[in-house]
FIMARVO-378645 format. One record per atom (N, C-alpha, C): residue number from 1; chain; atom name; x, y, z. Coordinates in steps of 0.02 Angstrom, whole numbers, plus 50000, padded with zeros to 5 digits. Each point is the difference from the previous one (the first is absolute). Last residue first. Example, Ala and Ser with C-alpha at 12.3 -4.5 7.8 and 13.67 -1.06 7.14 Angstrom:
! residues 2
+-----+--------+-------+-------+-------+-------+
: num : cadena : atomo :     u :     v :     w :
+-----+--------+-------+-------+-------+-------+
:   2 :      A :     N : 50642 : 49888 : 50354 :
:   2 :      A :    CA : 50042 : 50059 : 50003 :
:   2 :      A :     C : 49961 : 50055 : 50037 :
:   1 :      A :     N : 50015 : 49714 : 49996 :
:   1 :      A :    CA : 49955 : 50059 : 50000 :
:   1 :      A :     C : 50045 : 50060 : 50000 :
+-----+--------+-------+-------+-------+-------+
END
This chain:
! residues 80
+-----+--------+-------+-------+-------+-------+
: num : cadena : atomo :     u :     v :     w :
+-----+--------+-------+-------+-------+-------+
:  80 :      A :     N : 50046 : 50979 : 48445 :
:  80 :      A :    CA : 50030 : 50036 : 49925 :
:  80 :      A :     C : 49974 : 50035 : 49966 :
:  79 :      A :     N : 50083 : 50009 : 50275 :
:  79 :      A :    CA : 49933 : 49960 : 49941 :
:  79 :      A :     C : 49994 : 50007 : 49929 :
:  78 :      A :     N : 50180 : 50004 : 50225 :
:  78 :      A :    CA : 49986 : 50027 : 49948 :
:  78 :      A :     C : 49951 : 49973 : 49975 :
:  77 :      A :     N : 50029 : 49899 : 50259 :
:  77 :      A :    CA : 50054 : 50010 : 49938 :
:  77 :      A :     C : 49959 : 50034 : 49941 :
:  76 :      A :     N : 49938 : 49992 : 50234 :
:  76 :      A :    CA : 50065 : 50049 : 49968 :
:  76 :      A :     C : 50078 : 49966 : 49924 :
:  75 :      A :     N : 49774 : 49919 : 50130 :
:  75 :      A :    CA : 49986 : 50053 : 49989 :
:  75 :      A :     C : 50046 : 50065 : 49994 :
:  74 :      A :     N : 50033 : 49746 : 50012 :
:  74 :      A :    CA : 49954 : 50015 : 49939 :
:  74 :      A :     C : 49987 : 50075 : 49986 :
:  73 :      A :     N : 50078 : 49895 : 50177 :
:  73 :      A :    CA : 50079 : 49996 : 49985 :
:  73 :      A :     C : 49955 : 50018 : 49923 :
:  72 :      A :     N : 49855 : 50034 : 50207 :
:  72 :      A :    CA : 50076 : 50020 : 50001 :
:  72 :      A :     C : 50031 : 50012 : 49938 :
:  71 :      A :     N : 49823 : 49840 : 50015 :
:  71 :      A :    CA : 49962 : 50064 : 49968 :
:  71 :      A :     C : 50074 : 50053 : 50015 :
:  70 :      A :     N : 50058 : 49759 : 50086 :
:  70 :      A :    CA : 49975 : 50019 : 49921 :
:  70 :      A :     C : 49982 : 50077 : 49973 :
:  69 :      A :     N : 50038 : 49960 : 50230 :
:  69 :      A :    CA : 50045 : 49962 : 49944 :
:  69 :      A :     C : 50017 : 50037 : 49941 :
:  68 :      A :     N : 49806 : 49974 : 50116 :
:  68 :      A :    CA : 50009 : 50038 : 50034 :
:  68 :      A :     C : 50072 : 50023 : 49955 :
:  67 :      A :     N : 49898 : 49820 : 49979 :
:  67 :      A :    CA : 49963 : 50002 : 49962 :
:  67 :      A :     C : 50047 : 50062 : 50037 :
:  66 :      A :     N : 50080 : 49862 : 50113 :
:  66 :      A :    CA : 50020 : 50018 : 49949 :
:  66 :      A :     C : 49924 : 50021 : 49968 :
:  65 :      A :     N : 49965 : 50008 : 50234 :
:  65 :      A :    CA : 50058 : 49999 : 49973 :
:  65 :      A :     C : 50059 : 50018 : 49916 :
:  64 :      A :     N : 49800 : 49886 : 50058 :
:  64 :      A :    CA : 49976 : 50064 : 50006 :
:  64 :      A :     C : 50080 : 50045 : 50013 :
:  63 :      A :     N : 50014 : 49768 : 50025 :
:  63 :      A :    CA : 49979 : 50044 : 49937 :
:  63 :      A :     C : 49982 : 50051 : 49955 :
:  62 :      A :     N : 50179 : 49873 : 50151 :
:  62 :      A :    CA : 49945 : 50040 : 50026 :
:  62 :      A :     C : 49989 : 50008 : 49945 :
:  61 :      A :     N : 50181 : 49893 : 50007 :
:  61 :      A :    CA : 49963 : 49948 : 50055 :
:  61 :      A :     C : 49928 : 50038 : 49999 :
:  60 :      A :     N : 50169 : 50112 : 49875 :
:  60 :      A :    CA : 50038 : 49923 : 49953 :
:  60 :      A :     C : 49919 : 49951 : 50036 :
:  59 :      A :     N : 50038 : 50225 : 50055 :
:  59 :      A :    CA : 49955 : 50013 : 49960 :
:  59 :      A :     C : 50035 : 49914 : 49951 :
:  58 :      A :     N : 50113 : 50067 : 50176 :
:  58 :      A :    CA : 49949 : 49997 : 50050 :
:  58 :      A :     C : 49961 : 49993 : 49925 :
:  57 :      A :     N : 50245 : 49960 : 50021 :
:  57 :      A :    CA : 49967 : 50034 : 49955 :
:  57 :      A :     C : 49911 : 49956 : 50027 :
:  56 :      A :     N : 50283 : 50009 : 50116 :
:  56 :      A :    CA : 49918 : 49963 : 49993 :
:  56 :      A :     C : 49958 : 50071 : 49969 :
:  55 :      A :     N : 50265 : 49935 : 50166 :
:  55 :      A :    CA : 49929 : 50046 : 49919 :
:  55 :      A :     C : 49996 : 49965 : 49970 :
:  54 :      A :     N : 50156 : 49954 : 50215 :
:  54 :      A :    CA : 49959 : 49982 : 49950 :
:  54 :      A :     C : 49977 : 50044 : 49970 :
:  53 :      A :     N : 50152 : 49868 : 50221 :
:  53 :      A :    CA : 49984 : 50063 : 49968 :
:  53 :      A :     C : 49979 : 50000 : 49910 :
:  52 :      A :     N : 49913 : 49863 : 50224 :
:  52 :      A :    CA : 50024 : 49967 : 49966 :
:  52 :      A :     C : 50031 : 50103 : 49940 :
:  51 :      A :     N : 49853 : 49952 : 50234 :
:  51 :      A :    CA : 50016 : 49993 : 49922 :
:  51 :      A :     C : 50059 : 50015 : 49979 :
:  50 :      A :     N : 49840 : 49954 : 50242 :
:  50 :      A :    CA : 50087 : 50003 : 49974 :
:  50 :      A :     C : 50020 : 49978 : 49920 :
:  49 :      A :     N : 49762 : 49980 : 50088 :
:  49 :      A :    CA : 50008 : 50047 : 50055 :
:  49 :      A :     C : 50083 : 50048 : 49972 :
:  48 :      A :     N : 49821 : 49883 : 49820 :
:  48 :      A :    CA : 50042 : 50013 : 50077 :
:  48 :      A :     C : 50027 : 50045 : 50020 :
:  47 :      A :     N : 49895 : 49957 : 49775 :
:  47 :      A :    CA : 50085 : 49988 : 50007 :
:  47 :      A :     C : 50002 : 49974 : 50072 :
:  46 :      A :     N : 49770 : 50019 : 49936 :
:  46 :      A :    CA : 50035 : 49939 : 49963 :
:  46 :      A :     C : 50090 : 50004 : 50022 :
:  45 :      A :     N : 49864 : 50162 : 50052 :
:  45 :      A :    CA : 49969 : 49949 : 50053 :
:  45 :      A :     C : 50036 : 49952 : 49984 :
:  44 :      A :     N : 50012 : 50178 : 49856 :
:  44 :      A :    CA : 50008 : 50011 : 50050 :
:  44 :      A :     C : 50004 : 49961 : 50051 :
:  43 :      A :     N : 49900 : 49984 : 49796 :
:  43 :      A :    CA : 50047 : 49997 : 50002 :
:  43 :      A :     C : 50023 : 49989 : 50049 :
:  42 :      A :     N : 49786 : 50033 : 50062 :
:  42 :      A :    CA : 50039 : 49954 : 50002 :
:  42 :      A :     C : 50043 : 49976 : 49947 :
:  41 :      A :     N : 49941 : 50243 : 50080 :
:  41 :      A :    CA : 50007 : 49975 : 50032 :
:  41 :      A :     C : 50030 : 49917 : 49962 :
:  40 :      A :     N : 49958 : 50108 : 49822 :
:  40 :      A :    CA : 50042 : 50040 : 50056 :
:  40 :      A :     C : 50005 : 49920 : 50037 :
:  39 :      A :     N : 49782 : 49989 : 49927 :
:  39 :      A :    CA : 50066 : 49962 : 49924 :
:  39 :      A :     C : 50070 : 50048 : 50052 :
:  38 :      A :     N : 49824 : 50073 : 50105 :
:  38 :      A :    CA : 49966 : 49966 : 50014 :
:  38 :      A :     C : 50071 : 49934 : 49963 :
:  37 :      A :     N : 49992 : 50230 : 49907 :
:  37 :      A :    CA : 50011 : 49988 : 50063 :
:  37 :      A :     C : 49988 : 49940 : 50047 :
:  36 :      A :     N : 49907 : 50137 : 49792 :
:  36 :      A :    CA : 50042 : 49944 : 50002 :
:  36 :      A :     C : 50056 : 49956 : 50060 :
:  35 :      A :     N : 49813 : 50168 : 49973 :
:  35 :      A :    CA : 49997 : 49928 : 49970 :
:  35 :      A :     C : 50038 : 49960 : 49999 :
:  34 :      A :     N : 50035 : 50213 : 50098 :
:  34 :      A :    CA : 49942 : 49955 : 50029 :
:  34 :      A :     C : 50003 : 49929 : 49984 :
:  33 :      A :     N : 50205 : 50158 : 49970 :
:  33 :      A :    CA : 49942 : 50006 : 49983 :
:  33 :      A :     C : 49960 : 49940 : 50004 :
:  32 :      A :     N : 50191 : 50131 : 50147 :
:  32 :      A :    CA : 49990 : 49920 : 49963 :
:  32 :      A :     C : 49922 : 50023 : 49961 :
:  31 :      A :     N : 50128 : 50217 : 50117 :
:  31 :      A :    CA : 49961 : 49921 : 50010 :
:  31 :      A :     C : 49978 : 49969 : 49949 :
:  30 :      A :     N : 50110 : 50244 : 50083 :
:  30 :      A :    CA : 50012 : 49964 : 49953 :
:  30 :      A :     C : 49973 : 49932 : 50044 :
:  29 :      A :     N : 50057 : 50281 : 50027 :
:  29 :      A :    CA : 49975 : 49957 : 49998 :
:  29 :      A :     C : 49988 : 49926 : 49976 :
:  28 :      A :     N : 50078 : 50256 : 49991 :
:  28 :      A :    CA : 50039 : 49964 : 49995 :
:  28 :      A :     C : 49978 : 49971 : 50041 :
:  27 :      A :     N : 49879 : 50163 : 49956 :
:  27 :      A :    CA : 50024 : 49984 : 50074 :
:  27 :      A :     C : 50036 : 49949 : 49985 :
:  26 :      A :     N : 49960 : 50089 : 49775 :
:  26 :      A :    CA : 49976 : 50054 : 50060 :
:  26 :      A :     C : 50034 : 49984 : 50073 :
:  25 :      A :     N : 49971 : 49860 : 49818 :
:  25 :      A :    CA : 50063 : 50043 : 50023 :
:  25 :      A :     C : 49992 : 50030 : 50021 :
:  24 :      A :     N : 49917 : 49755 : 49990 :
:  24 :      A :    CA : 49989 : 50068 : 50020 :
:  24 :      A :     C : 50059 : 50072 : 49993 :
:  23 :      A :     N : 49919 : 49734 : 49918 :
:  23 :      A :    CA : 50031 : 50019 : 50030 :
:  23 :      A :     C : 49987 : 50081 : 50025 :
:  22 :      A :     N : 49964 : 49719 : 49946 :
:  22 :      A :    CA : 49969 : 50066 : 50001 :
:  22 :      A :     C : 50040 : 50046 : 50033 :
:  21 :      A :     N : 50057 : 49765 : 49859 :
:  21 :      A :    CA : 49990 : 50022 : 50047 :
:  21 :      A :     C : 49974 : 50073 : 50005 :
:  20 :      A :     N : 50080 : 49760 : 49887 :
:  20 :      A :    CA : 49964 : 50040 : 50024 :
:  20 :      A :     C : 49964 : 50023 : 50034 :
:  19 :      A :     N : 50240 : 49848 : 49923 :
:  19 :      A :    CA : 49940 : 50014 : 50043 :
:  19 :      A :     C : 49971 : 50045 : 49999 :
:  18 :      A :     N : 50192 : 49966 : 49871 :
:  18 :      A :    CA : 49931 : 49982 : 49975 :
:  18 :      A :     C : 49963 : 49989 : 50046 :
:  17 :      A :     N : 50206 : 49900 : 50099 :
:  17 :      A :    CA : 49984 : 50058 : 49946 :
:  17 :      A :     C : 49941 : 49970 : 49982 :
:  16 :      A :     N : 50152 : 49948 : 50190 :
:  16 :      A :    CA : 49950 : 49972 : 49997 :
:  16 :      A :     C : 49974 : 50054 : 49917 :
:  15 :      A :     N : 50250 : 49910 : 50157 :
:  15 :      A :    CA : 49931 : 50055 : 50000 :
:  15 :      A :     C : 49962 : 49972 : 49918 :
:  14 :      A :     N : 50144 : 49896 : 50277 :
:  14 :      A :    CA : 49958 : 49979 : 49897 :
:  14 :      A :     C : 49989 : 50087 : 49993 :
:  13 :      A :     N : 50129 : 49994 : 50200 :
:  13 :      A :    CA : 49998 : 49968 : 49955 :
:  13 :      A :     C : 49967 : 49972 : 49940 :
:  12 :      A :     N : 49939 : 50172 : 50186 :
:  12 :      A :    CA : 50083 : 50035 : 49973 :
:  12 :      A :     C : 50036 : 49925 : 49956 :
:  11 :      A :     N : 49789 : 49951 : 50064 :
:  11 :      A :    CA : 50041 : 50014 : 50088 :
:  11 :      A :     C : 50062 : 49982 : 49977 :
:  10 :      A :     N : 49806 : 50084 : 49807 :
:  10 :      A :    CA : 50032 : 49958 : 50038 :
:  10 :      A :     C : 50032 : 49978 : 50071 :
:   9 :      A :     N : 49945 : 50198 : 49798 :
:   9 :      A :    CA : 50031 : 49947 : 50017 :
:   9 :      A :     C : 49971 : 49950 : 50045 :
:   8 :      A :     N : 49901 : 50105 : 49763 :
:   8 :      A :    CA : 49986 : 50019 : 50092 :
:   8 :      A :     C : 50050 : 49945 : 50017 :
:   7 :      A :     N : 49962 : 50146 : 49791 :
:   7 :      A :    CA : 50030 : 49930 : 50029 :
:   7 :      A :     C : 49991 : 50044 : 50069 :
:   6 :      A :     N : 49805 : 50085 : 49798 :
:   6 :      A :    CA : 50074 : 50039 : 50045 :
:   6 :      A :     C : 50015 : 49893 : 50014 :
:   5 :      A :     N : 49794 : 50157 : 49850 :
:   5 :      A :    CA : 50049 : 49922 : 50016 :
:   5 :      A :     C : 50062 : 50017 : 50038 :
:   4 :      A :     N : 49785 : 50146 : 50012 :
:   4 :      A :    CA : 50051 : 50007 : 49955 :
:   4 :      A :     C : 50023 : 49945 : 50016 :
:   3 :      A :     N : 49772 : 50193 : 50014 :
:   3 :      A :    CA : 50039 : 49905 : 50017 :
:   3 :      A :     C : 50051 : 49982 : 49981 :
:   2 :      A :     N : 49896 : 50232 : 50128 :
:   2 :      A :    CA : 50004 : 49957 : 49918 :
:   2 :      A :     C : 50017 : 49936 : 50022 :
:   1 :      A :     N : 49850 : 50228 : 50143 :
:   1 :      A :    CA : 50077 : 49910 : 50002 :
:   1 :      A :     C : 49965 : 49985 : 49901 :
+-----+--------+-------+-------+-------+-------+
END
């Protein structure tokens, strides 16, 4: 399994970007990275059962996701 930053859609209304997800290319199975799952469920809980249409970035509220975004950005930059 590989870990990727993906967009999770909640209630077909809320897009939550940069969520660390484990993905298996062989079986096409995906699951939220266990270390961030409590923060993601907490964020979803704050949105309620009838959220308004919106787009959020998970790395704004989760330090692990923020660090993963920074590593991904740094990896894509050319070395001097």
